[in-house]
Each structure stands twice: as structure tokens, then as C-alpha cells.
C-alpha positions as CSV (number, residue, x, y, z in Angstrom):
1,M,19.5,7.6,-10.5
2,A,18.9,9.3,-13.8
3,F,17.5,7.8,-17.0
4,G,17.1,9.2,-20.5
5,L,17.6,8.3,-24.2
6,G,20.8,10.4,-24.4
7,G,22.0,12.9,-26.9
8,V,20.0,16.0,-27.6
9,L,17.0,14.5,-25.9
10,V,18.9,14.9,-22.6
11,E,21.3,17.7,-23.3
12,V,18.8,20.1,-25.0
13,L,15.3,18.9,-24.3
14,K,16.1,17.7,-20.7
15,D,14.1,14.6,-21.3
16,I,15.3,12.7,-18.2
17,T,13.8,11.2,-15.1
18,F,15.1,10.6,-11.6
19,R,14.6,8.2,-8.7
20,L,16.3,7.7,-5.4
21,A,18.6,4.6,-5.2
22,P,18.1,1.8,-4.6
23,A,15.2,1.7,-7.1
24,S,12.6,-1.0,-7.0
25,T,11.4,-2.8,-10.2
26,Q,8.2,-0.6,-10.0
27,D,10.4,2.5,-9.8
28,A,12.5,1.4,-12.7
29,L,9.5,0.7,-14.9
30,S,8.0,4.1,-14.0
31,M,11.3,5.7,-15.1
32,L,10.9,4.1,-18.6
33,D,7.4,5.6,-18.8
34,G,8.4,8.9,-17.2
35,I,10.3,10.4,-20.2
36,A,8.6,12.2,-23.0
37,A,10.1,9.8,-25.6
38,A,8.7,6.7,-23.8
39,E,6.9,5.6,-26.9
40,V,10.2,5.1,-28.7
41,L,11.0,2.3,-26.3
42,K,7.7,0.6,-27.2
43,G,8.6,0.5,-30.9
44,V,7.8,3.1,-33.5
45,R,8.0,3.2,-37.3
46,G,8.1,-0.6,-37.5
47,A,10.9,-1.0,-35.0
48,D,10.7,-3.7,-32.3
49,P,10.0,-2.6,-28.7
50,V,12.9,-2.9,-26.3
51,N,13.0,-5.5,-23.6
52,R,11.5,-3.4,-20.8
53,D,12.2,-6.0,-18.1
54,A,15.8,-6.2,-19.1
55,L,16.2,-2.5,-19.1
56,A,14.4,-2.1,-15.7
57,S,16.6,-4.9,-14.3
58,L,19.7,-3.0,-15.4
59,I,18.5,0.2,-13.7
60,C,17.8,-1.8,-10.5
61,K,21.2,-3.5,-10.4
62,V,23.1,-0.2,-11.0
63,S,21.1,1.5,-8.3
64,Q,21.8,-1.3,-5.9
65,L,25.5,-1.1,-6.8
66,I,25.9,2.6,-6.0
67,S,23.9,2.0,-2.8
68,D,26.1,-0.9,-1.6
69,F,29.3,1.0,-2.4
70,P,29.0,4.7,-1.2
71,E,32.6,5.4,-2.4
72,I,31.2,5.4,-6.0
73,A,30.7,9.2,-6.5
74,E,29.6,8.9,-10.2
75,L,28.6,6.0,-12.4
76,D,27.7,6.7,-16.1
77,L,26.4,4.0,-18.5
78,N,26.5,5.6,-21.9
79,P,25.6,4.2,-24.3
80,V,23.3,1.3,-23.3
81,F,22.1,-0.7,-26.2
82,A,18.5,-1.8,-25.6
83,S,16.8,-4.2,-28.0
84,K,14.1,-6.8,-28.1
85,A,16.7,-9.3,-26.8
86,G,17.9,-7.4,-23.8
87,A,20.0,-4.4,-22.6
88,I,23.7,-4.1,-22.4
89,A,26.1,-1.2,-21.5
90,A,28.7,-0.6,-24.1
91,D,30.7,1.9,-22.0
92,V,30.8,2.5,-18.2
93,R,32.5,5.4,-16.5
94,I,33.0,5.2,-12.7
95,V,34.4,7.9,-10.5
96,V,35.3,6.9,-6.9
97,D,35.9,9.0,-3.8
98,F,37.2,7.2,-0.8
99,A,36.9,10.2,1.6
100,P,34.4,9.3,4.3
101,V,31.0,10.9,3.9
102,V,29.9,12.9,6.9
103,A,26.4,11.8,7.6
104,R,23.9,14.6,8.4
105,Y,22.7,14.5,12.0
106,R,19.5,12.6,12.3
107,P,18.0,11.5,15.6
108,A,16.2,8.2,15.9
109,Q,12.5,8.1,15.1
110,E,11.6,7.4,18.8
111,L,13.7,10.4,20.0
112,I,12.1,12.7,17.4
113,I,8.6,11.7,18.5
114,G,9.4,12.1,22.1
115,Q,10.9,15.6,21.7
116,M,8.3,16.8,19.2
117,N,5.5,15.7,21.5
118,R,7.0,17.9,24.2
119,I,7.4,20.8,21.8
120,M,4.0,20.6,20.1
121,K,2.0,19.5,23.2
122,P,3.8,21.3,26.1
123,S,2.7,21.4,29.7
124,A,4.8,24.5,30.3
125,V,6.1,27.2,28.0
126,A,8.8,29.8,28.6
127,V,8.8,33.1,26.7
128,I,12.4,34.4,26.6
129,G,12.1,38.1,26.0
130,A,8.6,38.5,27.3
131,S,7.5,42.1,27.6
132,N,4.8,44.4,29.0
133,E,5.4,46.8,26.2
134,D,2.9,46.8,23.4
135,G,4.5,46.4,20.0
136,K,7.2,44.1,21.2
137,I,7.4,40.6,19.8
138,G,7.6,39.2,23.4
139,N,4.5,41.1,24.3
140,S,2.6,39.7,21.3
141,V,3.7,36.1,22.0
142,M,2.5,36.5,25.7
143,K,-0.9,37.9,24.6
144,N,-1.4,35.0,22.1
145,L,-0.6,32.4,24.6
146,I,-2.9,33.9,27.2
147,N,-5.8,35.1,24.9
148,G,-5.5,32.0,22.8
149,G,-6.7,29.9,25.7
150,Y,-3.5,27.8,26.4
151,E,-4.1,26.1,29.7
152,G,-0.6,25.1,30.5
153,T,1.9,27.1,32.6
154,I,3.4,30.2,31.0
155,Y,6.8,31.5,32.4
156,P,7.8,35.0,31.2
157,I,11.6,35.4,31.1
158,H,13.1,38.9,31.5
159,P,16.3,40.0,33.1
160,K,14.8,43.0,34.9
161,E,11.0,42.6,35.2
162,S,9.4,41.0,38.2
163,E,6.0,40.6,36.7
164,I,4.7,40.5,33.1
165,M,1.0,40.5,32.2
166,G,0.0,39.4,35.7
167,R,2.5,36.5,35.8
168,K,5.7,36.2,37.8
169,A,8.7,36.9,35.6
170,Y,12.1,35.2,35.9
171,A,15.6,36.4,35.0
172,S,16.5,33.0,33.5
173,V,14.8,29.7,32.7
174,K,17.2,28.2,35.3
175,D,15.4,30.2,38.0
176,V,12.1,28.4,37.3
177,A,11.5,25.6,39.8
178,G,9.1,23.5,37.5
179,A,9.9,21.7,34.3
180,I,9.6,23.5,31.0
181,D,8.9,21.8,27.7
182,V,9.5,24.5,25.1
183,A,11.0,28.0,25.1
184,V,9.9,30.7,22.7
185,F,12.7,33.2,21.9
186,A,11.7,36.8,21.3
187,I,15.1,38.4,21.8
188,P,17.7,39.8,19.3
189,A,19.9,37.3,17.5
190,K,23.1,38.3,19.3
191,F,21.6,37.1,22.7
192,V,20.2,33.8,21.5
193,A,23.3,31.6,22.0
194,Q,23.8,32.4,25.7
195,A,20.0,32.0,26.4
196,L,20.1,28.7,24.5
197,V,22.8,27.4,26.8
198,E,20.6,28.1,29.8
199,V,17.7,26.3,28.0
200,G,19.9,23.3,27.5
201,Q,21.0,23.3,31.1
202,K,17.3,23.4,32.1
203,E,16.7,20.3,29.9
204,I,14.1,22.0,27.8
205,A,13.1,19.9,24.8
206,G,12.8,22.6,22.2
207,A,13.5,26.2,21.3
208,V,11.3,28.2,19.0
209,L,13.7,30.8,17.5
210,I,11.7,33.7,16.2
211,P,14.7,36.1,15.7
212,S,16.1,36.7,12.3
213,G,19.7,37.7,11.7
214,F,21.3,34.3,11.1
215,A,22.2,32.4,7.9
216,E,19.6,34.3,5.8
217,T,21.6,37.5,6.4
218,G,25.0,35.9,5.9
219,N,25.5,35.2,9.6
220,V,26.3,31.5,9.0
221,A,28.7,31.3,11.9
222,G,26.1,32.5,14.3
223,Q,23.7,29.9,13.1
224,E,26.3,27.1,13.3
225,E,27.0,28.2,16.9
226,I,23.4,27.7,18.0
227,V,23.2,24.4,16.2
228,E,26.3,23.2,18.1
229,I,24.7,24.3,21.4
230,G,21.5,22.6,20.6
231,R,23.3,19.3,19.7
232,K,25.4,19.5,22.9
233,Y,22.3,19.8,25.2
234,G,19.8,17.8,23.1
235,V,17.6,20.8,22.4
236,R,15.7,20.7,19.1
237,L,15.6,24.1,17.3
238,M,12.7,25.4,15.3
239,G,13.9,28.2,13.0
240,P,15.5,30.6,13.3
241,N,13.8,33.4,11.4
242,I,10.2,32.2,11.9
243,Y,6.8,33.4,13.1
244,G,6.4,30.5,15.6
245,F,3.7,27.8,15.6
246,Y,0.1,26.9,16.4
247,Y,-1.2,23.7,17.8
248,T,-5.0,24.1,18.1
249,P,-5.9,20.9,20.1
250,M,-3.9,22.6,23.0
251,N,-5.1,26.1,22.1
252,L,-1.4,26.9,21.7
253,C,-0.5,30.0,19.8
254,A,3.3,30.2,20.3
255,T,3.7,33.1,17.8
256,F,3.6,36.9,17.4
257,C,1.1,36.6,14.5
258,T,-2.7,36.8,15.0
259,A,-4.2,34.1,17.3
260,Y,-6.0,31.2,15.6
261,K,-7.9,28.4,17.3
262,V,-10.4,26.9,14.8
263,R,-9.7,23.2,15.3
264,G,-9.5,20.8,12.4
265,K,-7.5,18.0,11.0
266,A,-5.1,19.7,8.6
267,A,-1.5,20.4,9.6
268,L,0.3,23.0,7.6
269,S,3.9,24.3,7.6
270,S,5.8,27.0,5.7
271,Q,9.4,28.0,5.3
272,S,8.3,31.6,4.8
273,G,6.6,33.9,7.3
274,G,4.6,35.6,4.5
275,I,3.3,32.2,3.3
276,G,2.5,31.4,6.9
277,M,0.3,34.4,7.2
278,A,-1.5,33.5,3.9
279,I,-2.2,30.1,5.4
280,I,-3.7,31.7,8.5
281,G,-5.8,34.2,6.5
282,F,-7.1,31.5,4.1
283,S,-7.9,29.1,7.0
284,R,-9.9,31.9,8.7
285,S,-11.7,33.0,5.6
286,A,-12.6,29.5,4.4
287,K,-13.4,28.4,8.0
288,M,-10.9,25.6,7.5
289,G,-10.0,24.1,10.8
290,V,-6.4,23.2,11.4
291,S,-4.5,21.0,13.8
292,A,-1.3,23.0,13.4
293,I,0.5,25.8,11.5
294,V,4.2,25.7,11.9
295,G,7.0,28.1,10.7
296,L,10.3,26.6,9.8
297,G,12.4,29.5,8.4
298,N,16.1,28.6,8.1
299,K,15.5,25.0,9.3
300,C,18.8,24.8,11.1
301,D,17.6,21.7,12.9
302,I,13.8,20.8,12.9
303,D,12.7,20.4,9.3
304,E,9.9,18.9,7.2
305,D,10.7,15.3,8.0
306,D,10.6,16.0,11.8
307,L,7.1,17.4,11.3
308,L,6.0,14.4,9.2
309,T,7.2,12.1,11.9
310,F,5.2,14.0,14.5
311,F,2.1,14.4,12.4
312,E,2.2,10.7,11.4
313,Q,1.4,9.7,14.9
314,D,-0.7,12.7,15.8
315,E,-4.3,11.7,16.3
316,N,-5.5,15.2,15.6
317,T,-4.1,15.3,12.0
318,Q,-5.5,13.7,8.9
319,I,-3.6,15.6,6.2
320,I,-0.2,17.3,6.1
321,A,0.5,20.3,3.8
322,Q,4.0,21.8,3.5
323,H,5.6,24.8,1.8
324,F,9.3,24.9,1.4
325,E,12.1,26.4,-0.7
326,D,14.6,23.6,-0.3
327,L,15.1,20.3,1.6
328,K,18.1,20.0,3.9
329,D,18.2,16.2,3.5
330,G,16.3,15.1,0.5
331,R,16.8,11.3,1.1
332,S,15.5,11.6,4.7
333,F,12.5,13.5,3.5
334,A,11.7,11.0,0.8
335,E,12.1,8.0,3.1
336,V,9.9,9.5,5.8
337,A,7.3,10.8,3.3
338,K,7.1,7.4,1.6
339,R,6.2,5.8,4.9
340,V,3.8,8.5,6.1
341,S,2.0,9.0,2.8
342,R,0.6,5.5,3.0
343,K,-1.3,6.6,6.1
344,K,-2.0,10.3,5.6
345,P,-2.0,12.5,2.4
346,I,1.1,14.7,2.1
347,V,0.8,17.8,0.0
348,V,3.9,19.9,-0.9
349,L,4.4,23.3,-2.5
350,K,8.0,23.4,-3.7
351,A,9.0,27.1,-4.3
352,G,11.9,28.0,-6.5
353,R,11.1,25.6,-9.3
354,T,12.3,28.1,-11.9
355,S,15.7,29.7,-12.2
356,M,14.4,33.1,-11.1
357,G,12.5,31.5,-8.2
358,A,15.5,29.6,-7.1
359,R,17.6,32.8,-7.0
360,A,14.9,34.5,-4.9
361,A,14.9,31.5,-2.5
362,S,18.6,31.8,-2.0
363,S,18.4,35.4,-0.9
364,H,15.3,34.8,1.2
365,T,16.2,31.9,3.5
366,G,19.6,30.9,2.2
367,A,17.9,28.0,0.5
368,L,19.5,26.0,-2.4
369,A,16.4,25.3,-4.4
370,G,18.0,22.5,-6.6
371,N,16.9,20.8,-9.9
372,D,13.1,20.9,-10.0
373,R,12.8,17.8,-12.1
374,I,14.6,15.8,-9.4
375,Y,12.1,17.1,-6.8
376,Q,9.2,16.3,-9.1
377,D,10.3,12.7,-9.6
378,I,11.2,12.1,-6.0
379,F,7.8,13.4,-4.8
380,Q,6.2,10.9,-7.2
381,Q,8.4,8.1,-5.9
382,S,7.4,9.0,-2.3
383,G,3.7,9.2,-2.8
384,V,3.6,13.0,-2.3
385,I,1.0,15.2,-3.9
386,R,2.6,18.3,-5.5
387,A,0.7,21.6,-5.5
388,R,1.7,23.9,-8.3
389,S,0.5,27.1,-6.5
390,L,-0.2,28.4,-3.0
391,R,-3.9,28.3,-3.8
392,D,-3.6,24.6,-4.7
393,L,-1.8,23.8,-1.5
394,L,-4.6,25.5,0.6
395,E,-7.5,24.0,-1.4
396,F,-5.9,20.5,-1.2
397,A,-5.5,20.9,2.6
398,R,-9.2,22.0,2.8
399,G,-10.8,19.6,0.3
400,I,-8.9,16.3,0.4
401,P,-9.9,15.4,4.0
402,V,-13.6,16.0,3.1
403,L,-13.7,13.5,0.3
404,P,-14.1,9.8,1.0
405,T,-11.6,7.6,-0.6
406,P,-12.7,6.4,-4.0
407,K,-13.1,2.6,-4.5
408,G,-12.3,2.6,-8.2
409,E,-11.3,4.7,-11.2
410,N,-14.7,5.4,-12.9
411,V,-15.6,9.1,-12.8
412,V,-18.8,10.5,-14.2
413,I,-19.7,14.1,-14.9
414,I,-23.3,15.2,-14.5
415,T,-23.8,18.8,-15.7
416,G,-26.6,21.2,-16.6
417,A,-24.4,23.1,-19.1
418,G,-22.7,21.5,-22.1
419,G,-19.9,24.0,-22.0
420,S,-19.0,23.2,-18.4
421,G,-19.0,19.5,-19.4
422,V,-16.4,20.1,-22.0
423,L,-14.1,22.0,-19.7
424,L,-14.6,19.5,-16.9
425,S,-13.7,16.7,-19.3
426,D,-10.5,18.5,-20.2
427,A,-9.7,19.0,-16.6
428,C,-10.2,15.3,-16.0
429,V,-7.6,14.4,-18.6
430,D,-5.2,17.0,-17.2
431,N,-5.5,15.5,-13.7
432,G,-5.2,11.9,-14.5
433,L,-8.8,11.0,-14.0
434,S,-10.6,8.3,-16.0
435,L,-14.0,9.2,-17.5
436,M,-16.1,6.1,-17.4
437,T,-17.2,4.6,-20.7
438,M,-21.0,4.5,-20.2
439,P,-22.5,1.0,-20.4
440,P,-25.6,0.8,-22.5
441,D,-27.9,-0.1,-19.6
442,L,-26.6,2.8,-17.5
443,D,-26.9,5.2,-20.5
444,A,-30.5,4.1,-20.9
445,A,-31.1,4.6,-17.2
446,F,-29.8,8.2,-17.3
447,R,-31.9,9.0,-20.4
448,K,-35.1,8.4,-18.4
449,F,-34.4,11.5,-16.4
450,I,-33.1,13.9,-19.1
451,P,-34.9,15.6,-22.0
452,P,-34.5,14.2,-25.6
453,F,-32.2,17.0,-26.5
454,G,-30.0,16.3,-23.6
455,A,-27.0,14.0,-23.8
456,A,-26.3,10.8,-21.9
457,G,-22.9,9.2,-22.3
458,N,-20.3,10.9,-20.2
459,P,-20.6,13.8,-19.4
460,V,-24.3,13.4,-18.7
461,D,-25.8,16.7,-19.9
462,I,-29.3,17.2,-18.3
463,T,-29.4,20.7,-19.9
464,G,-30.1,24.0,-18.1
465,G,-33.8,24.2,-18.1
466,E,-34.6,21.1,-16.1
467,P,-36.2,21.3,-12.6
468,P,-34.5,20.2,-9.4
469,A,-36.0,16.7,-9.6
470,T,-33.9,16.0,-12.7
471,Y,-30.6,16.9,-10.9
472,K,-31.8,14.8,-7.9
473,N,-32.6,11.7,-9.9
474,A,-29.5,11.8,-12.0
475,I,-27.2,12.3,-8.9
476,R,-29.1,9.5,-7.0
477,L,-28.6,7.1,-9.9
478,G,-24.9,8.0,-10.1
479,L,-24.5,7.3,-6.4
480,E,-26.5,4.1,-6.4
481,D,-24.7,2.4,-9.4
482,P,-21.7,0.5,-8.0
483,R,-19.8,0.9,-11.3
484,I,-19.5,4.7,-10.8
485,H,-16.8,5.6,-8.2
486,A,-16.8,9.4,-8.2
487,I,-19.0,12.2,-9.5
488,I,-18.2,15.6,-10.8
489,L,-21.2,18.1,-10.8
490,G,-21.3,21.0,-13.2
491,Y,-24.1,23.4,-12.2
492,W,-25.5,26.3,-14.3
493,H,-27.4,29.0,-12.5
494,T,-31.0,29.1,-13.7
495,I,-34.3,30.4,-12.3
496,V,-35.8,26.9,-12.6
497,T,-33.1,25.5,-10.2
498,P,-31.6,28.4,-8.2
499,P,-28.2,27.9,-6.6
500,M,-29.3,27.2,-3.0
501,V,-32.0,24.8,-4.2
502,F,-29.3,22.9,-6.1
503,A,-27.0,22.9,-3.1
504,R,-29.7,21.6,-0.7
505,L,-30.8,18.8,-3.0
506,V,-27.3,17.6,-3.5
507,A,-26.8,17.6,0.2
508,E,-30.1,15.7,0.7
509,V,-29.3,13.0,-1.8
510,R,-25.8,12.6,-0.4
511,E,-27.2,12.1,3.1
512,E,-29.9,9.7,1.8
513,M,-27.2,7.6,0.2
514,K,-24.9,7.7,3.2
515,G,-27.8,6.3,5.2
516,K,-27.7,3.3,2.9
517,G,-24.0,2.9,3.3
518,I,-23.0,4.6,0.0
519,D,-20.4,7.3,0.3
520,K,-18.6,8.4,-2.9
521,P,-16.5,11.4,-3.5
522,I,-18.5,14.3,-5.1
523,V,-17.1,17.6,-6.2
524,A,-18.9,20.5,-7.8
525,S,-18.3,23.4,-10.2
526,L,-20.9,26.2,-9.9
527,A,-21.3,28.7,-12.7
528,G,-23.6,31.7,-12.3
529,D,-24.2,35.0,-10.5
530,V,-22.9,35.7,-7.0
531,E,-25.5,33.5,-5.4
532,V,-23.3,30.5,-6.4
533,E,-20.8,31.6,-3.7
534,A,-23.2,30.9,-0.8
535,A,-24.3,27.7,-2.5
536,S,-20.7,26.5,-2.8
537,E,-20.0,27.2,0.8
538,Y,-23.1,25.3,1.9
539,L,-22.1,22.3,-0.2
540,F,-18.6,22.4,1.3
541,D,-20.1,22.4,4.8
542,H,-22.1,19.3,3.8
543,G,-19.2,17.2,2.5
544,V,-19.1,18.3,-1.2
545,P,-16.0,20.4,-2.1
546,S,-17.5,23.0,-4.4
547,Y,-16.0,26.0,-6.2
548,P,-17.8,29.0,-7.8
549,Y,-16.6,30.2,-11.2
550,S,-14.1,27.4,-11.7
551,T,-14.3,24.2,-13.7
552,E,-10.6,23.4,-12.9
553,M,-10.4,23.5,-9.1
554,P,-12.9,20.8,-8.2
555,V,-11.3,18.4,-10.6
556,V,-7.8,19.3,-9.4
557,V,-8.9,18.5,-5.8
558,L,-10.5,15.2,-6.8
559,G,-7.4,14.4,-8.9
560,A,-5.2,15.0,-5.8
561,K,-7.4,12.6,-3.7
562,Y,-7.1,10.0,-6.4
563,Q,-3.3,10.5,-6.6
564,W,-2.9,9.9,-2.9
565,A,-5.3,6.9,-2.9
566,R,-3.4,5.2,-5.7
567,G,0.0,5.8,-4.1
568,A,-1.3,4.4,-0.8
569,G,-2.6,1.3,-2.5
570,L,-6.2,2.0,-1.7
571,I,-7.5,1.6,-5.2
572,G,-7.2,-1.9,-6.8
């Protein structure tokens, strides 16, 4: 469904909004507010406002019509006359197509969970193309499985070798007596199809297809062949053209990349191998524990909604972060994401949002990047948090799980630098956060702790020359008062209150309040010399996402937490 005010507003300015049909009343009303010219509908220059309920009802009915009759290929209402009295279409154009629509293959949810559990939590792994030779992908995969600490059974598969890295080797997976849950392919593309047939005959649940040389290079027929084999035997395919995957609760490193086993609650996936390596590097550098890192590549079968379905029920995952260049089935993704996002935050980084980026995506993985405004609106409808950059994706995955869910919208800034307070205020507006209007009694309470030349109100500016006790008292008051729901700290490096002194006092007050049953989201911006880096790391380790040299990132992370909490219905 698309909605706009028509004419040049749509054709030139692209002022239009989208939702998946059928649209709910809430979806329809959000479409009215989603265009830049929304104020026109509310009445401008003396004109009466339009009947929003009537216009929303029209959107809902049209969306239900096209959902009930799939033979409607296009339906255009133009113009629609909306007034104070109601809304009526003056002209309707309908294009029908009675050719049956071939539904995209989509296994039942129970089947997806059963197969994905075997793939991600295998008791036995086969490495097809295992090698004793350093530098070979099959050798790297074997080393990572062994050195990573995987405790399941590993079966090296090689047509000629009798032993690989101290383990008995087999010519085929069919020669293995025991059951195998997943097979990792480390062989050239031209040999994949035949090996996949044997995997299917062995009743292996999944194939991790590392090799490139399929649709991304123009070999569409080769990719279609392996998909057909997978469907025939019920084997789910991850890839091809991927780095593999990690699942840390099992110490499973089914990849040729560097081993990684720092456990945490963030599950990340990427369509690109290079982005996957950036995820691994950031996770290691930031000491961010993960539950999983998964490469999807060409996504000939397993895609983002399969992963969402698995991570939804995975007890080791609290947040899901996904990078992709396209979606193979946008409706399926939206439906699954809408369900999952009410339980766990979903963050996405959609690459190819510009025309140049979309062209690069097409040559990279054969992706059709699509209209970015459609993606943006469908993400919003599905409760998905959109990251605008790779750094945002990673920081959201790291910071959102640390923050407790806010109980309301009132945000207060407490800062030691007026300049930081101004920038933090701007960032709040940019990220949809509501700066609390300070009640007189609370304003007076803050003024007891700050010098006469400081500023209460919001931001609360305690000024830079104050001792640690001033910070401590102001933060304690902010946590104790039930009208305040989240706190943003702006620290300025001074000799009076050095960075680590500030970090420790914040951690102490937070723990003191948690002991009283008070746990509110706190984020911090630290401005100063290099010592603020260690102080930020200390604060992060103690439950306060903190960022040196940035007034934007802490607010962006807090804003993302709020966006998820609102979408999940956790804030009244």
C-alpha cells in the first residue's frame, strides 16, 4: 500500500509512505502522519482538517480488498477527495492478472525450528573438503572446529585421505556410520551438487556452502540446481558464497575465518563476508560477547527470517542484528519480524539504500536492493530498529541489551559542560526522545546540589568545576525520582573530577539504586583527554553504555532502546 498527496509531491518530491497490506487502523493513521506534508491534512491557512478516521478507513478497506483478491495486480485511487465530512475516491483504476502466483517456498515454522536447531546446535559436523594442507579452506575449517573447543563429533570428508588432523577421514558422508547434523562444504563450486546429493541421502539437516561461483558470478543455473537438490532431500542450504557461522554456546566455529568464542547474548548475521569480518573484529575489540555470527551470502535458501525464527526461541540470544543487501521475501520477513520484535529487539542494516549502493549490491551478491523508502516503512511497521551505518549496527547490538527497559518517556540530561548539554539536547530531538519538562519541586531539588551559576531545568548543568559529590548527588536524585525514566550523562574532563573517579562514582550510585530496586537506563558521553577511553570502558562493563568523544552515539543507542520498547508495547 502506498499513500501520498499526489501531483508533484509524489512525482518529484517522492513524499509517499508504504505499508504491507492488509493495513490495520494504526498502520493507516501512521501513513497519514508519515508524509512530509502531513500538516496539510490537519488544516493549514484556515482550511478545515480532513476526516482522518474516514481516510484511514478507506486505506484499510482498500488494503483488505487487494489482500482478499490476489488477482488484483494494481489498484490506483486517484484522486481521492478528503474533507471534514469524509473521503471518497473520484476515480479508480484496477489492473487484474488471473495467472496463478507461484508462492515462494516457505517451510512451516515448526520445521524451520527443528532443522535450524540441528544446524546451529549440531551433535556431529562433517567437513566436506577437509584437508591436512595449511592454507586450504578445508584445513582452516577443521582447525577452527578443533581449536575452538567444539565438543561434538567431527567427520573429515576427503576422497583420498585416510586421516586428517588426527581424525579418521571418509570418502563420502554416506560412509559415516553415525548421524550427521550439518555438513560444511569447502570444495569448488563444480563439485557441490554431487556432494549435496550424498548429504541428502545421508539425511543431514543442513549444508553450509562456503564456495563462491554461483549466482553472484552469473552461474544462476548452478545455484538453481543445488536449490532443487536441497528441496528434494529436505536439506536446508546456508549460502553459498559465505564465511560460515559461529554459535558460541556450543563453541562451534564452522568457518574459515578466525576462531571466536566470547559468549554473549547478541546474534549477528551478514550477507557479506567482509561485513562478517568487521563484526568479528569489533566484537573482539569491544569485548562484546555474542551468541552467534552467521554468513548468508547469496541466500539461495536460508535467509534472515529463518534466523529470526531460530533466534526467537534460542535461550542464548537477547538481541538480533542483521546486515543485508536485499530480502528474498519481504512479506515473510516483515511477518516474522513483527512477531519476534515483540520479544527481542531486531536491528537491521539495509545496504544499497542509494542508487549507487544498489548497483554495487547487484554486482556483489546478485541482490536486487529495491526502493529504500519501502524498506524504511516496512521496518517501522514490523517494529524493527534500522541502523544507518555499520557502526550503528554494532553499537546497537552491544548497547541495547545492557540497558534496562525504560518505564516512561521522560529523559533528563545531567552534564558538567553546557556545550555538551546543547549537543545532547539536539541528539535527543533527532532520535525521538522526550526531554522532560522539569517540575518546580524537582528543579528546586537539583538546585541544592549545583552552584548558583549552574543551570537546573533540563539539561541540568552542574558546571565543570564541581567535585565528585555534586555529580553523585545529582545522579542519585535523577534515579530516585520516579518521574524521571532515563538519564543521559555529559561528562567533561577536569582535574577536580578525573575520568575514572567519575566512572566509579556513577557505577557506585547505580549499584546503590539497584539495591533499592531502582534500575533505569543510563548512557554517558565523555569529553576529555585519552583517559576518558578507559573510563568509558569501565562504565560499559558496569551497565552504563558510554562513549568517548561523542555526544551522538549514547543518545542514538538510548533512542534505539526506546524505539524497540515502544514497538513492543512496553511503554504505556
